[in-house]
C-alpha positions as CSV (number, residue, x, y, z in Angstrom):
1,M,-5.5,-30.3,-20.9
2,K,-5.7,-34.0,-19.2
3,K,-8.5,-35.6,-19.4
4,K,-10.7,-35.9,-16.2
5,A,-13.3,-38.2,-14.7
6,V,-15.5,-38.6,-11.7
7,A,-17.7,-41.6,-10.6
8,L,-20.6,-41.4,-8.5
9,Q,-22.4,-43.9,-6.6
10,Y,-25.9,-43.6,-4.9
11,N,-27.2,-46.0,-2.4
12,K,-30.4,-44.9,-1.0
13,E,-30.4,-47.3,1.9
14,K,-27.0,-45.6,3.3
15,N,-26.6,-42.1,1.7
16,Q,-28.5,-39.1,1.7
17,A,-26.8,-37.9,-1.8
18,P,-24.4,-39.7,-4.2
19,V,-20.8,-40.3,-3.2
20,V,-17.9,-39.5,-5.1
21,S,-16.6,-43.1,-5.7
22,A,-13.5,-42.6,-8.0
23,K,-12.0,-39.5,-9.4
24,G,-8.9,-38.9,-11.4
25,E,-7.1,-37.5,-14.7
26,G,-4.9,-38.8,-17.3
27,K,-4.6,-42.7,-17.1
28,T,-6.7,-42.9,-13.9
29,A,-9.7,-40.8,-15.7
30,Q,-9.1,-43.3,-18.6
31,K,-9.5,-46.3,-16.6
32,I,-12.6,-44.9,-14.9
33,I,-14.0,-44.2,-18.2
34,Q,-13.2,-47.8,-19.4
35,I,-14.4,-49.5,-16.2
36,A,-17.9,-47.6,-16.9
37,K,-18.0,-48.6,-20.5
38,E,-17.3,-52.4,-19.7
39,N,-20.0,-52.5,-17.0
40,G,-22.5,-50.3,-19.1
41,V,-22.7,-47.3,-17.0
42,P,-23.7,-44.1,-19.2
43,L,-21.2,-41.4,-19.2
44,K,-22.1,-37.8,-19.4
45,K,-19.3,-34.9,-20.4
46,D,-19.7,-32.2,-18.4
47,E,-16.2,-30.2,-17.8
48,D,-17.5,-27.7,-15.1
49,L,-19.4,-30.2,-13.5
50,I,-16.1,-32.5,-13.1
51,E,-14.2,-29.6,-12.0
52,L,-16.5,-29.2,-9.0
53,L,-17.1,-33.0,-8.4
54,S,-13.0,-33.4,-8.2
55,K,-13.0,-31.3,-5.2
56,V,-15.3,-33.6,-3.2
57,E,-13.2,-36.0,-1.3
58,L,-13.7,-39.7,-2.2
59,D,-16.4,-41.5,-0.3
60,K,-17.9,-38.2,0.8
61,E,-21.4,-37.3,-0.1
62,I,-21.8,-34.3,-2.5
63,P,-22.7,-30.8,-0.9
64,P,-26.0,-29.8,-1.1
65,Q,-25.2,-26.7,-3.5
66,M,-24.8,-29.6,-6.3
67,Y,-28.1,-31.4,-5.7
68,K,-29.4,-29.7,-8.8
69,A,-26.5,-30.2,-11.1
70,I,-26.5,-34.1,-10.1
71,A,-30.2,-34.3,-10.5
72,E,-29.9,-33.2,-14.0
73,V,-27.1,-36.1,-14.8
74,F,-29.4,-38.8,-13.0
75,S,-32.4,-37.5,-15.1
76,F,-30.0,-37.8,-18.3
77,I,-28.7,-41.3,-17.2
78,Y,-32.6,-42.2,-16.6
79,T,-33.7,-41.1,-20.1
80,T,-30.7,-42.9,-22.0
81,T,-31.0,-46.0,-20.3
82,K,-35.0,-46.5,-19.5
83,E,-36.2,-49.2,-22.0
84,P,-39.4,-48.3,-24.2
């Protein structure tokens, strides 16, 4: 099974919901992960969510039915990156 990755971007000034900014599998997924690590972007492994997000078109907002799952991801990111 090939490794998959999806990157989200959220700009509250421009978008109502996070946007799929990159996605791919195999070498493309590895590159997305590498770029995230190099830039200090937290990573969360969730194969089910990646399957759903990979169906969203690039540069499109996630659909409302995914808001709860994505809120959990952002909560995870917040708790892992906030300073004590």
